[in-house]
N, C-alpha and C positions, 0 to 999 in steps of 0.2 A: 301585475304582467312584468315579467321579470325581463331583463336584460340580457341580451346574446353577448355569451362569452366568446372570446377565439381560443381554439383548443390548441395546447402544447403540451407536446407530447415529451414525456419526462424523459431525462438521459439516459435513464440505466434501459428504459426500453428501446429508444433506439440503439443504443448498445446492443442488445438482446437482437434484435431484427436484424442489424450489421451484421452479426454472427452467424445468422441463420441463411442471410443472403451468401457471405464470403462462404461458407461450407459449402453451398449449392453449387457454386462458382468453381472453388476447387473440384469437385465429384465428376463437374465435366473435364474441366483442366487434365484430373488424372489420366479420365476414359478416353478423350479425342484422340490421342496419339497411339494408342494400345489400339483402336480400332483403324488407325491407319496403317500399323503394322500388320493387322489382319488383311486390311485390303493390299497392299503391296504382296505379302505374301498368297493372295489370291487374284494375280493378276491375271491369270489365262482362265478364270471361270466369269465370264460374263453375268452371270445369275448371280452370283455369290457379290461381286461388286457392287451391283445395282443395289442390292439389300444396304449393303455396307454404306454406299454412299447415301442412301434414305437413313440411317441410322445415324449418320455422322451429321448431316444436314439438320435431324430434328435435334441432336445435341445441341448443336452450335445456336438454332435459332430459337428454341423453346426451353434451352437449359441456361446454357451459358451466356448469353446474351442476356435474357433478363435478370439473370444472378449478378452478372459483372455490372448492368445497370446500377439495379439496387445495391448492393456492396459502395458502389462508387459515389451514388446520390446520397446514400445515407453517411457514408464518413466524412462527406463533403458538408452535410450539415450539422454533423457531431463538431467538426472545426470550426463552423460558424459559430457555434453556441459556447464553444471552448478554445478560443484562437490562441491562447496560450501555452496551447500544444505546438504550436508551429515554433515555438521558441526552444525547443527542445531536440536534443540531436538526435535521439533515438526517434523521433517522429519524422525527420527528414530521410535517415536511412531507408522506414518503413514507408514512406512514401516515393524512395527510387525502386523498392522492390513491387511497389505497387504498380510502377512504369513498367517494371520487365514484365509482370504478369498481363499488364494491357498488351503488351507488346507479342508476348506470345499468343494472347487470344488471336491477333490480327493473323498472327503467323500462322495458327491452327486454321483459321478460313480460307487465308492464301491456298495454303496446300490442300484443303477440302476442295476448293476451286479447280486448280491444275489437277486433282484426281478426278474430279466429274468432268473433267474435259481431254481426258488418258493423257494425260503426262506426267510419266512417271520419272519423278526428278531425286525421290529420295530412295534410300534404302532402306530395310526394315533395321537395320542394326542401327543407322541414323535414326530413324523413328524412335526406337528403343532408349536412345541415349538421349534424345532430347524431351522425351516421356518424363524424363528424372527432374525436369527443370522445376515443376512446380511443387516437388518435394522439397526439393532445397533451398524454394522461397519461403514456403511452409514453415519450416524450421528456423530458418533467420527472422521471419518477423515473428513466430510463437515466442523465441527468446527476447527479441526488440523488446514487445509489448507486456510480457509478464517479468523482467526483469529488470524492467527501467527503472531509470532512479526516482525517486521518489519527491524529488525535487525539481 
């Protein structure tokens, strides 16, 4: 009779899963404000706005939220497994960038709720501008992670 061993996921597997969730999260972050642009530009059409509102809700609920939770949870597990990362300056900057992404995600949900309540409070130009934030964060985080100091 064998003994039951606790399962411990290898760190490279955690990193791969983390990256998969991050890519999925970014897909939603890149797309949500594009949907808001269409929403505003079709404000006069209730039928189009209903379809866009449903798309926004599904994107936020079924892609963005689970991906954000997975990204953050796996990132937290990796930091717990390798706490020395928390002593590195690039990681502090990365965590700051992740905080901005979380704020962006929350702002996306608030914007969805306002549009769903027929509150037009952003212009399509403003939504286009806001839509660039995840791209800037992705560039910053990519350089931080891939060009970090080896020490």
